[in-house]
VMD Tcl script that draws the C-alpha trace (Angstrom):
set ca {
  {0.00 0.00 0.00}
  {1.31 3.43 -0.93}
  {0.61 6.84 0.59}
  {-1.52 7.60 -2.46}
  {-3.65 4.52 -1.71}
  {-4.03 5.60 1.91}
  {-5.19 9.07 0.88}
  {-7.54 7.65 -1.74}
  {-9.21 5.56 0.96}
  {-9.74 8.65 3.15}
  {-11.17 10.58 0.19}
  {-13.54 7.70 -0.53}
  {-14.86 7.88 3.03}
  {-14.92 11.65 3.59}
  {-15.06 13.13 0.10}
  {-12.54 15.34 -1.67}
  {-13.77 18.53 0.01}
  {-13.61 16.95 3.45}
  {-10.14 15.59 2.79}
  {-8.95 19.05 1.75}
  {-10.27 20.56 5.00}
  {-8.47 17.91 7.03}
  {-5.22 18.37 5.13}
  {-5.26 22.15 5.66}
  {-6.11 22.18 9.38}
  {-3.27 22.59 11.88}
  {-3.87 20.80 15.14}
  {-2.08 21.63 18.36}
  {-1.53 18.88 20.89}
  {-0.47 20.05 24.33}
  {1.21 17.04 25.90}
  {2.42 13.82 24.29}
  {1.40 11.32 26.97}
  {-1.53 8.93 27.03}
  {-4.01 11.44 25.67}
  {-1.76 13.34 23.29}
  {0.00 10.40 21.68}
  {-3.23 8.47 21.10}
  {-5.20 11.51 19.97}
  {-2.47 12.21 17.41}
  {-2.54 8.56 16.30}
  {-6.27 8.75 15.60}
  {-5.96 12.07 13.78}
  {-3.16 10.89 11.50}
  {-5.15 7.76 10.65}
  {-8.03 10.06 9.66}
  {-5.86 12.07 7.26}
  {-4.70 15.03 9.37}
  {-1.12 15.95 8.58}
  {-0.28 19.34 10.15}
  {0.56 19.33 13.84}
  {2.29 21.19 16.61}
  {3.02 18.82 19.49}
  {4.67 20.08 22.67}
  {6.01 18.08 25.62}
  {9.20 18.19 27.69}
  {9.30 14.58 28.91}
  {11.11 11.38 27.95}
  {9.50 8.03 27.18}
  {9.51 5.88 30.33}
  {8.79 2.18 30.69}
  {5.81 3.13 32.86}
  {4.28 4.89 29.83}
  {4.00 1.77 27.71}
  {0.77 0.55 29.32}
  {-1.26 3.35 27.75}
  {0.83 5.58 25.47}
  {1.71 5.24 21.77}
  {5.37 4.31 22.28}
  {7.48 1.18 22.11}
  {10.04 -0.49 24.34}
  {12.99 0.50 22.17}
  {11.99 4.18 22.53}
  {12.35 4.29 26.32}
  {14.70 7.13 27.27}
  {14.07 9.19 24.11}
  {12.21 12.50 23.85}
  {8.48 11.88 23.61}
  {7.92 14.43 20.86}
  {10.64 12.91 18.67}
  {9.47 9.36 19.33}
  {5.88 10.30 18.56}
  {6.88 12.04 15.35}
  {8.73 8.88 14.27}
  {5.73 6.68 15.06}
  {3.21 8.92 13.32}
  {5.49 9.19 10.28}
  {5.29 5.43 9.89}
  {1.55 5.87 9.25}
  {1.94 8.91 6.99}
  {5.48 10.00 6.06}
  {4.17 13.27 4.62}
  {3.02 14.73 7.95}
  {4.22 18.24 8.81}
  {4.85 18.00 12.53}
  {6.52 20.65 14.66}
  {7.83 18.58 17.61}
  {8.67 21.03 20.39}
  {10.49 19.80 23.49}
  {9.31 22.32 26.07}
  {7.39 22.52 29.32}
  {4.15 24.34 28.54}
  {3.51 27.38 30.72}
  {1.50 30.57 30.61}
  {4.31 32.43 28.92}
  {4.68 30.18 25.88}
  {1.11 29.07 25.05}
  {0.64 31.78 22.40}
  {4.01 31.04 20.83}
  {3.33 27.33 20.66}
  {-0.28 27.26 19.51}
  {-0.96 30.68 18.00}
  {-1.07 29.28 14.45}
  {-3.21 26.23 15.33}
  {-6.85 25.99 14.34}
  {-7.76 23.61 17.17}
  {-5.87 22.56 20.30}
  {-6.22 19.30 22.21}
  {-5.46 19.76 25.91}
  {-3.57 16.65 26.98}
  {-1.75 17.67 30.16}
  {-1.45 15.68 33.39}
  {-2.27 18.12 36.18}
  {-5.45 20.02 37.04}
  {-3.48 23.25 37.41}
  {-1.82 22.83 34.04}
  {-5.12 22.03 32.36}
  {-6.80 25.08 33.87}
  {-3.98 27.41 32.86}
  {-3.85 26.10 29.30}
  {-7.60 26.22 28.70}
  {-7.83 29.76 30.07}
  {-5.00 30.97 27.86}
  {-6.36 29.27 24.75}
  {-9.87 30.61 25.29}
  {-8.38 34.08 25.71}
  {-6.80 33.52 22.28}
  {-10.26 32.45 20.98}
  {-9.04 28.98 20.04}
  {-11.28 25.95 19.75}
  {-10.23 23.68 22.63}
  {-10.89 20.01 23.32}
  {-9.95 19.25 26.92}
  {-10.20 16.22 29.21}
  {-11.25 15.90 32.85}
  {-11.84 12.50 34.44}
  {-10.52 9.36 32.76}
  {-9.12 7.34 35.63}
  {-10.25 3.96 36.87}
  {-11.42 0.58 35.65}
  {-14.71 -0.05 33.88}
  {-17.63 2.38 33.60}
  {-16.28 3.36 30.20}
  {-19.64 4.82 29.15}
  {-19.10 7.54 31.75}
  {-16.31 9.01 29.59}
  {-18.59 11.41 27.73}
  {-18.45 14.50 25.54}
  {-19.54 17.72 27.24}
  {-19.98 20.85 25.09}
  {-19.37 23.64 27.60}
  {-19.00 26.58 25.20}
  {-19.09 27.12 21.46}
  {-15.30 26.79 21.47}
  {-14.75 24.47 24.47}
  {-15.53 20.76 24.60}
  {-14.66 18.66 27.66}
  {-14.18 14.90 27.47}
  {-14.39 12.66 30.54}
  {-16.48 11.66 33.52}
  {-15.66 15.03 35.20}
  {-15.00 13.35 38.55}
  {-12.29 10.68 38.57}
  {-8.77 11.69 39.57}
  {-5.77 9.72 38.30}
  {-4.09 10.38 41.66}
  {-6.63 8.00 43.19}
  {-7.88 5.98 40.19}
  {-5.22 4.62 37.82}
  {-4.89 5.90 34.28}
  {-5.17 2.72 32.23}
  {-5.24 2.15 28.51}
  {-8.98 1.52 27.93}
  {-10.35 4.75 29.41}
  {-7.34 6.81 28.33}
  {-7.75 5.63 24.75}
  {-11.51 6.24 24.80}
  {-10.93 9.82 25.91}
  {-8.19 10.36 23.33}
  {-10.37 8.91 20.55}
  {-13.25 11.14 21.60}
  {-10.91 14.15 21.43}
  {-9.96 13.17 17.89}
  {-13.61 12.61 17.02}
  {-14.59 16.10 18.17}
  {-11.70 17.61 16.20}
  {-12.74 15.70 13.08}
  {-16.34 16.83 13.51}
  {-15.32 20.45 14.03}
  {-13.10 20.52 10.93}
  {-15.58 18.80 8.66}
  {-18.85 20.35 9.87}
  {-17.64 23.75 11.03}
  {-18.68 26.05 13.84}
  {-22.36 26.03 12.93}
  {-22.65 22.45 14.17}
  {-21.35 23.41 17.60}
  {-23.49 26.54 17.85}
  {-26.58 24.42 17.30}
  {-25.56 21.92 19.95}
  {-24.42 24.42 22.61}
}
mol new
graphics top color blue
foreach p $ca { graphics top sphere $p radius 0.5 }
foreach p [lrange $ca 0 end-1] q [lrange $ca 1 end] { graphics top cylinder $p $q radius 0.2 }
display resetview
């Protein structure tokens, strides 16, 4: 199978106009852990190719139970490892892999040219800061709150809080007390990707109607 075959399959499913929208959208992913790496995986498989992904961490063996990395990548920068893995799906991706700790002072620099940003950070304080800064920039944000634990996967839901803010999760579980495991992490990441796909293909009008 060639890249042309892969793209032809996406066009068959989404149409030429939809494929063009996906190809032109730049997606920011704040954090390359369980949420960020798997959200990016789903987006690349759907035809997205322009990304800015920021994270300061290294791949650890403890990440392999839920993140899109492999044993031979332990000890490498997450953003570089993720870029390598995503490029195996689509070698034509345009991915700015930025090794940096995201803070209030660099959000605009990192994600100012992104159409949509997926919030994929680990801490409540970091999530709050990032969402506030992105909303101030009038970005469309897909955030996550509550994905820890075992079972009750149907509780990981999509909550449309504002026209430009969607929250994924059960809104109650805390990974400090309920483990972050692959099933619920991947469900949340896939839902993030699904909201991004919907937003790009159907536009803002869809979200205004559902708000």
